[in-house]
C-alpha beads as a LAMMPS data file, in Angstrom:
LAMMPS data file: protein, C-alpha beads

71 atoms
70 bonds

1 atom types
1 bond types

-500.0 500.0 xlo xhi
-500.0 500.0 ylo yhi
-500.0 500.0 zlo zhi

Masses

1 110.0

Atoms # bond

1 1 1 -464.573 -186.677 357.235
2 1 1 -462.127 -189.535 357.641
3 1 1 -460.965 -189.160 354.029
4 1 1 -460.119 -185.493 354.641
5 1 1 -458.120 -186.460 357.704
6 1 1 -456.119 -189.027 355.730
7 1 1 -455.585 -186.540 352.939
8 1 1 -454.288 -183.921 355.366
9 1 1 -451.951 -186.479 356.945
10 1 1 -450.680 -187.468 353.502
11 1 1 -450.082 -183.841 352.566
12 1 1 -448.269 -183.174 355.843
13 1 1 -446.138 -186.259 355.315
14 1 1 -445.331 -185.217 351.742
15 1 1 -444.359 -181.718 352.924
16 1 1 -442.081 -183.175 355.591
17 1 1 -440.436 -185.483 353.049
18 1 1 -440.038 -182.638 350.541
19 1 1 -438.467 -180.361 353.162
20 1 1 -436.014 -183.099 354.167
21 1 1 -435.131 -183.750 350.533
22 1 1 -434.608 -180.034 349.902
23 1 1 -432.390 -179.772 352.956
24 1 1 -430.292 -182.738 351.791
25 1 1 -430.024 -181.269 348.291
26 1 1 -428.849 -177.915 349.687
27 1 1 -426.185 -179.636 351.782
28 1 1 -424.949 -181.634 348.790
29 1 1 -424.904 -178.534 346.594
30 1 1 -422.887 -176.559 349.157
31 1 1 -420.395 -179.421 349.458
32 1 1 -420.088 -179.643 345.675
33 1 1 -419.508 -175.889 345.509
34 1 1 -416.697 -176.139 348.061
35 1 1 -415.181 -179.085 346.178
36 1 1 -415.207 -177.116 342.921
37 1 1 -413.617 -174.104 344.603
38 1 1 -410.839 -176.314 346.016
39 1 1 -410.286 -177.927 342.607
40 1 1 -410.016 -174.535 340.903
41 1 1 -407.614 -173.265 343.575
42 1 1 -405.361 -176.303 343.226
43 1 1 -405.721 -176.779 339.449
44 1 1 -406.321 -173.389 337.826
45 1 1 -404.974 -174.403 334.407
46 1 1 -407.143 -177.521 334.289
47 1 1 -410.155 -175.504 335.383
48 1 1 -409.629 -173.006 332.564
49 1 1 -409.110 -175.818 330.051
50 1 1 -412.324 -177.500 331.187
51 1 1 -414.240 -174.211 330.946
52 1 1 -412.865 -173.565 327.443
53 1 1 -413.811 -177.089 326.367
54 1 1 -417.332 -176.756 327.698
55 1 1 -417.697 -173.348 326.050
56 1 1 -416.473 -174.725 322.723
57 1 1 -418.890 -177.659 322.928
58 1 1 -421.821 -175.380 323.712
59 1 1 -420.800 -173.007 320.905
60 1 1 -420.558 -175.894 318.429
61 1 1 -423.958 -177.195 319.496
62 1 1 -425.543 -173.760 319.077
63 1 1 -423.900 -173.307 315.675
64 1 1 -425.170 -176.723 314.552
65 1 1 -428.691 -175.966 315.746
66 1 1 -428.645 -172.551 314.057
67 1 1 -427.362 -174.076 310.813
68 1 1 -430.124 -176.707 310.761
69 1 1 -432.871 -174.227 311.660
70 1 1 -432.046 -172.058 308.601
71 1 1 -432.862 -174.893 306.183

Bonds

1 1 1 2
2 1 2 3
3 1 3 4
4 1 4 5
5 1 5 6
6 1 6 7
7 1 7 8
8 1 8 9
9 1 9 10
10 1 10 11
11 1 11 12
12 1 12 13
13 1 13 14
14 1 14 15
15 1 15 16
16 1 16 17
17 1 17 18
18 1 18 19
19 1 19 20
20 1 20 21
21 1 21 22
22 1 22 23
23 1 23 24
24 1 24 25
25 1 25 26
26 1 26 27
27 1 27 28
28 1 28 29
29 1 29 30
30 1 30 31
31 1 31 32
32 1 32 33
33 1 33 34
34 1 34 35
35 1 35 36
36 1 36 37
37 1 37 38
38 1 38 39
39 1 39 40
40 1 40 41
41 1 41 42
42 1 42 43
43 1 43 44
44 1 44 45
45 1 45 46
46 1 46 47
47 1 47 48
48 1 48 49
49 1 49 50
50 1 50 51
51 1 51 52
52 1 52 53
53 1 53 54
54 1 54 55
55 1 55 56
56 1 56 57
57 1 57 58
58 1 58 59
59 1 59 60
60 1 60 61
61 1 61 62
62 1 62 63
63 1 63 64
64 1 64 65
65 1 65 66
66 1 66 67
67 1 67 68
68 1 68 69
69 1 69 70
70 1 70 71
């Protein structure tokens, strides 16, 4: 019986830690979202250039993968 009690305490502790971690992650994600929105508002041309660069890199990676998978 004592083992079950310790197990339940460990599970409860893990749940509490996981909930706290999730809460912290949500807060950080919301802050990051606000920071990105501010950056885009203040630097629209840079934001577009960054998006184009990322899109080009992803496109090049996909093209390379597709080229190698045909061989």
